[in-house]
N, C-alpha and C positions, 0 to 999 in steps of 0.2 A: 825365402832364400834357402832352399834345401840343398844340402851338399855334404862334403866331408868335414867332420868336426873332430879335432883331437881333444880327448878328455883326460884329465889327470886328477887323481884324488890326493889330497894333502892333509896331513895331521894338524897343522897349525897355520896361523896367519903369516908367520915369518917365512915359512917355506913357500906358501902360496904367493906371497908378495915377491919373493926372489924369482919364482917361475914367471910371474907376470912381467917383471922387469926384463927377464931373459927373452920372453916372447916379443916384447916391444922392441928389443934390440935386434930381432931377426931381419928385417922389421915387419911387424904385423900392425895394422891400423887398430886404433882404440876400439872402434865399433865391431871388430872381429874377435874381441876377447871379452869374456864375461865370466862371472862366478855364480855358483849356486851354493847356498849355505843355509843351515837351519838356525844359525845364530846371526844377529846383526853384526856386520863388519864395519869398522870405522871408514869414514868417507875417504875414498882414494887410496885405501890401504893396499888393495890388490889390483883392482882395475878402476878405470875412470869411465863412467857411463856418459857418453857424449850424445845420447839420444835426447831429443827435446821431450819435455813433459807436456802432454796434450790434454791433461785433465781439465784445466780451466777453459780452454777453447771449446771442448766438446760439451761441457756443462753449460757454457754461455749460449752455444748454438741450440742446445736442448731447451734452454729457458726461452729464447726468442721464438722457436717453433711452437712451444707450448703457449706462449703469450698470444701469438697469432691464431692458434687453434681456439684458445679461450675466447678471444675477441670475436672470432667467426661464429663460435657456438652461441655466445650471448646475443650478438646482432642478428644471427639467423633465427633465433628463438623469437626476438621482437618482431621480425618480419613475418614469420609464420603465424604467430599468435599475437597480433597487435593489441595493445591496451588502449582502448578508446576512452579518452577523458575530455569532456567539453567539446566533443566532435572532432578531436584530433588524436592521432596515434602518438603516444609519447614513448621516449626511450629514457629510461631511468639510468643515470650514470653510476651511482654507487653499487647497485647489483652487478652492473657490467664490469666494473673494476674488480669486484670480489671474484667473479667467475674467471676473469682474465688472469688474476693473480694466482688463484688456485691451480688452474691448468698450466700456467707457466712454471709453478713449482713442481708439478708432476713431470713436465718436460725436462726440467733441470735434474730431477731425480733419475729419470730414465737415461738421460745423457751421462750422468755420473756412473750409473751401473754399467752402461755399455762401454764407457771409457775404462772402467776398472777391469772388466773382462778382457778388453783388448790389451791393456798394459800388462796384465798377468799372463797373457798368452793363452787364455782359455777359449778364444774364438778360432783357434786352429784345429781343424778336424781331420784333414787328410795327411798331414805330415807327422812324422814321428819326432816327438820332442825328446831332447836329451835329459836323462834323469838317472840318478843312482840312489838306491835306498839307503846307502851308508851315510848320506849327508844328514840323516836324522840322528845319527850317533855323534854329531859334532864335527864331522869332517867337512872339508871345503872342496868343492868340485870346480876346477878351473877348465874352461872350455875355450878353444880357439878354432874359429872357422878358417880352414885353409883351402888353397886351390892347388891341386897337383900333389903327386907323391913326394917330390923332393921337399916341398915346404912342409908336408905332414911329417916327414922323417926328421927334419930339423926341429920342428916344434916338439915332437916326442922326445928327442934327445935333450932339448932344453928343459923340459918338465922333469925328466928322469934325473938329470944332473942337479936340479933344484930340490930334489927329495920327494918326487911323486911316488905314491904307493902303487897305484894301478893306473898306468898310462896306456891309452889305447885309442885307435881311430874308430869312429862310428859314423854311420849315415844318419843324418837327422837335421834338425833345425834348432838354433839357439833360442 
């Protein structure tokens, strides 16, 4: 969702929270407002993140894909290289379970890494992400995705009134 984003830099949590409340009063939806900070912010202090957390689902899907791949690997090995005992090919269950478990854990780990990259926004390559190096100095960056010049002007006015240091529109993605 690339587009226009109004960005405001704030000195403290109180000013950023005041600006967040002013943006919600415009009205702007919760999923269109976010913060960037180098320090952890209290829950719901400035913005309310309404996006669902997909980590458990992606990890579970990775585990199941890994388990199926491990089972296919173990059974495929028994079919390609049968162990003939007493005139019959046997399939030993304990080694099959071990291989299935190990590859399932590998799949869960890969799913977790992929979900982590996605949640942190590191999978975006073509769009310009919003960032300001001054957040490393303890400042809070409040971002609002807006549609249209009128909404951008109202959002900028609300941030400036709340005590924004550097309020500006930018092209990019949250």
